[in-house]
C-alpha positions in Angstrom: 17.0 72.2 160.9 20.1 70.1 160.2 21.2 67.4 162.3 24.5 65.6 162.6 25.2 62.3 163.7 28.5 60.0 163.8 28.0 56.3 162.9 30.2 53.4 163.6 29.6 50.5 162.5 32.8 47.6 163.8 33.9 44.5 162.3 36.8 41.9 163.7 39.7 43.7 162.7 38.2 47.2 161.2 35.8 50.0 162.1 33.9 51.8 159.9 33.3 55.6 160.8 30.8 58.2 158.7 29.8 61.4 159.6 26.5 62.9 158.0 24.5 66.0 157.9 20.9 65.0 157.3 21.5 63.0 153.5 24.8 65.2 153.3 28.1 62.8 153.7 31.1 64.7 155.7 33.4 62.3 155.6 33.5 58.2 155.8 36.4 56.4 156.6 37.8 52.8 157.3 40.2 52.0 160.2 42.2 48.9 160.4 43.3 47.3 163.4 46.5 44.9 163.9 44.9 41.0 164.8 47.7 41.5 167.1 47.2 44.5 168.7 43.5 43.6 169.4 44.5 40.2 171.1 46.1 42.3 174.3 42.7 43.1 175.0 41.2 39.1 175.9 38.0 40.2 174.8 36.0 42.4 172.2 34.1 44.5 174.3 37.2 45.2 176.6 38.2 46.9 172.7 35.9 49.5 173.4 37.9 52.3 174.7 40.5 51.3 172.2 38.7 51.7 169.0 36.7 54.9 170.6 40.1 57.2 170.6 40.5 55.8 167.2 37.7 57.1 165.9 38.1 61.0 167.8 41.1 60.8 166.3 39.6 60.2 163.1 37.0 62.9 163.6 39.5 65.5 164.5 41.4 64.5 161.4 38.1 65.5 159.3 37.5 69.0 161.6 34.8 67.3 163.0 34.3 68.0 166.7 32.6 66.0 168.9 29.8 68.8 170.1 29.0 69.3 166.7 27.4 65.7 166.9 23.8 65.9 166.8 23.5 62.2 168.2 25.9 58.9 168.0 24.9 55.7 166.4 26.3 52.2 166.8 25.9 48.9 164.8 23.2 46.6 166.3 25.3 43.4 167.7 23.5 40.3 168.9 21.1 41.7 170.8 17.6 39.9 171.9 15.0 39.2 169.1 13.8 43.1 168.1 11.6 44.7 165.8 13.4 46.7 162.8 13.6 50.4 163.4 16.3 52.7 166.4 16.7 51.6 169.7 18.7 54.3 171.9 21.4 52.5 173.9 20.8 51.5 177.2 22.3 49.5 180.1 19.4 46.9 179.5 20.7 46.5 175.8 24.8 46.5 177.1 24.3 44.0 179.1 23.2 42.0 176.9 25.7 43.0 174.3 28.5 41.9 176.4 26.9 38.8 178.1 28.1 36.1 175.8 25.6 33.5 176.9 23.3 35.0 175.0 24.4 33.6 172.0 27.6 31.1 173.3 29.4 34.2 171.2 30.2 37.8 171.3 30.4 40.1 167.5 32.6 42.1 166.6 29.7 44.5 166.4 28.5 44.1 169.7 31.2 47.1 170.3 29.3 49.7 167.8 26.2 51.1 170.9 29.4 50.5 173.3 31.4 53.2 171.7 28.5 55.4 170.2 27.1 55.5 173.8 30.4 56.4 175.7 30.9 59.2 173.1 27.5 60.7 172.8 27.4 60.5 176.8 30.9 62.5 177.0 28.6 65.5 174.9 25.2 64.7 176.7 24.0 63.7 173.5 22.0 60.6 172.4 23.2 57.4 171.4 20.9 54.6 168.8 21.2 51.2 167.3 19.5 51.1 164.1 18.0 48.0 162.5 20.3 45.0 164.3 21.3 41.9 163.0 18.9 40.1 165.5 15.8 42.0 163.8 13.0 39.3 164.0 9.2 40.4 162.2 8.1 36.9 161.2 4.9 36.1 160.6 4.1 33.2 162.6 3.5 30.5 160.1 6.9 31.5 158.7 8.8 29.5 161.6 7.4 26.3 160.9 9.9 24.2 159.7 8.9 20.6 159.4 9.9 19.1 162.9 9.0 20.7 166.0 13.2 20.3 167.1 13.7 22.9 164.7 12.6 26.6 164.2 12.9 28.8 161.1 15.2 31.7 162.3 15.1 35.4 161.0 18.4 35.8 159.9 19.4 38.2 157.1 21.0 41.3 156.0 18.2 43.8 157.9 20.4 46.9 157.8 20.8 47.2 154.2 17.6 45.8 153.6 15.3 47.8 155.6 16.9 51.4 154.7 16.6 50.2 150.7 13.2 49.6 151.3 13.0 52.9 152.5 15.0 54.1 149.7 12.8 52.8 147.1 9.6 53.8 149.1 10.8 57.1 148.6 11.6 57.1 145.0 8.8 56.0 144.0 6.8 58.3 146.0 5.3 55.5 148.4 4.9 55.1 151.9 7.0 52.2 152.8 4.3 51.0 155.2 2.0 50.2 152.6 4.2 48.6 150.1 4.8 45.1 149.4 8.2 44.2 148.1 10.8 41.5 147.4 14.0 42.4 148.7 17.7 40.7 147.9 20.8 41.5 148.9 23.6 39.4 147.2 26.9 39.7 149.1 29.2 37.1 150.2 25.9 35.6 151.3 22.4 35.9 150.0 18.8 37.1 151.5 16.2 37.2 149.4 12.7 38.4 152.0 9.5 39.1 151.7 8.6 42.6 153.0 5.2 43.7 154.3 4.4 47.0 154.6 7.6 48.0 156.7 8.0 44.6 158.3 10.3 41.7 156.8 8.1 38.9 157.6 9.6 36.2 155.7 13.8 35.2 154.7 15.5 32.7 153.9 18.6 31.8 156.3 20.9 34.0 154.5 23.8 31.9 156.6 23.4 28.1 157.3 20.1 27.0 156.2 17.4 27.4 153.3 17.2 29.9 149.8 19.6 29.9 147.1 23.9 29.0 147.5 26.4 32.5 146.6 29.8 32.4 146.2 30.0 31.4 149.4 27.5 29.4 151.2 25.7 26.3 150.4 22.2 27.4 151.0 19.6 24.6 150.9 20.6 21.3 150.0 19.6 17.6 150.0 18.9 16.4 153.6 19.5 12.9 153.0 22.6 13.8 150.9 24.2 16.2 153.4 23.8 13.2 156.5 25.6 11.2 154.3 28.5 13.8 154.6 28.2 14.7 157.8 28.7 11.3 159.0 30.9 9.7 157.0 33.9 10.9 159.4 36.1 12.9 157.0 34.0 16.1 159.0 34.1 17.2 162.3 30.8 19.8 163.2 33.2 22.8 163.0 34.9 22.2 159.4 31.6 21.0 157.7 29.9 24.5 159.4 32.8 26.2 157.6 32.9 24.8 154.3 29.1 25.1 154.1 29.4 28.7 155.4 32.7 30.1 153.8 33.5 27.7 151.2 30.4 26.5 149.1 28.8 27.9 146.5 31.0 29.3 143.4 33.3 28.7 145.8 33.2 25.2 145.9 32.6 25.1 141.6 34.7 27.3 140.5 37.2 27.7 143.3 36.8 31.7 143.3 34.1 33.9 144.8 36.2 37.1 142.5 32.8 38.8 141.0 35.0 40.8 138.5 36.9 37.6 137.3 33.5 35.8 136.7 32.2 38.9 135.0 34.8 38.8 132.6 34.6 35.1 132.2 30.6 35.6 130.9 31.4 38.4 129.0 34.0 36.3 126.9 31.3 33.4 126.4 28.7 35.5 125.2 31.0 37.5 122.7 31.6 34.2 121.5 35.5 34.4 122.5 37.5 31.5 125.0 35.5 32.3 127.4 34.9 29.7 130.2 31.1 28.0 129.7 31.4 26.5 133.5 32.2 29.9 135.2 28.6 31.2 133.2 26.8 28.4 133.8 27.5 27.7 137.7 26.8 31.9 137.9 23.6 31.6 135.9 22.6 28.2 138.6 22.9 30.6 141.3 20.6 33.1 139.8 18.6 30.6 138.9 18.6 29.6 142.4 17.9 32.9 143.4 14.8 33.7 141.2 13.1 30.7 142.4 13.8 31.9 146.2 11.8 35.4 145.0 8.9 33.4 143.4 8.8 31.9 146.9 8.6 35.5 148.4 5.9 36.6 146.1 3.8 33.6 147.1 4.3 34.9 151.0 2.9 38.0 149.9 -0.4 36.2 148.3 1.5 37.8 144.8 0.9 41.3 145.6 4.3 42.5 145.3 4.8 46.2 144.2 8.6 46.1 143.4 11.7 44.1 143.6 14.5 45.6 144.6 18.2 44.1 144.2 21.2 45.5 146.6 24.4 44.0 147.5 28.5 43.8 146.0 26.8 41.4 143.6 24.6 43.5 141.9 27.3 45.3 140.2 27.4 42.7 137.9 25.2 43.2 134.6 24.2 39.3 133.7 23.2 38.8 136.9 21.0 41.9 136.8 19.5 41.0 133.1 19.2 37.2 134.5 17.2 37.9 137.6 15.0 40.9 135.1 14.3 37.6 132.8 13.4 35.4 135.1 11.3 37.5 137.7 9.9 40.8 136.2 6.6 39.4 135.4 6.4 39.6 139.0 7.1 43.4 139.7 9.4 45.9 138.3 12.7 45.3 139.4 14.9 48.2 140.7 18.5 48.0 141.5 20.7 49.2 144.4 24.5 47.8 143.5 26.6 48.2 146.9 25.9 48.7 150.0 24.8 51.7 152.1 24.8 50.7 156.0 26.8 53.5 156.9 24.2 55.9 155.3 21.5 53.7 157.0 22.9 54.2 160.6 23.2 57.8 160.2 19.4 58.3 158.9 17.9 56.2 161.2 19.1 58.1 164.4 18.1 60.9 162.0 14.8 60.2 161.4 14.0 59.9 164.9 16.1 63.2 166.1 13.5 65.0 163.3 10.7 63.6 164.9 9.8 61.3 161.9 9.8 58.1 163.3 9.9 57.2 167.0 12.6 55.7 168.3 11.7 51.8 170.0 12.5 50.7 173.5 14.5 47.5 173.9 
């Protein structure tokens, strides 16, 4: 039997939607929203009826009726810390997603569960979220930071990494729950994860914390020098947070995070043409730090690594692939999955449950 699922992935000024029949994409579309129009609703959760109607209109334009759906699945937002997997939307979940005191804020991804459940409830069909941003499967030893006041947190590209790990296991004809992998997602931020028999047991903090610098993030920094910056009087806390999470890394060194431009400059340098050597140097420095973090995750897995995979937009760059393979192929074979498959990951999480291939988790 073929199952049809609708995926809804809300962002701050857009809503991505996709419909899949099993693994076959029916259509995908990004709905753009005018920020001024969104401001009229007063809050993020209050936008869900507005966005729901746009989703239904897009489905109609693509000849997909709500009655033809077997399930709706939303991007998991800021729910409480959970294991990876597929979760039916519940009243308890919606209450958590609408409560800003849980995290101090509400993210646009919180809308996914509201829109999915509303459309599904109208049809008497199930609704789910899959691998929300709060997936936490850390071994307890991985939480220790070095001081009692700070605990290391699980914060990574959970949806894309866990789905790509499943794709690789399927490609190799190995049970996902028996494999050890090093997983790397490379975009504006970079996640480097230890995947141990289906669980992400350790990772760097992909926003602000340990790990490599990225096109936009600072990564790990010398603590003493960072304290000097913080108490210099030149930065407010908000300004420093923005710099370290949005304007650091390649942005700080090269004043750009344009991957296409960076790749072209590296090509020129390697061809002996008039390319910018600085671009290649800092790009290689980023790869060097990513490789070091991959080595660290190999030790977290006690050296028992079946495979390494890289995913995300930066993985389209052949120079990056070459550099990381050169530095890490002695650990395990490398596999490349350029781009991200979040919409596919959402639909397939729901479809696995509908087919009885996986049990839904209880929130």
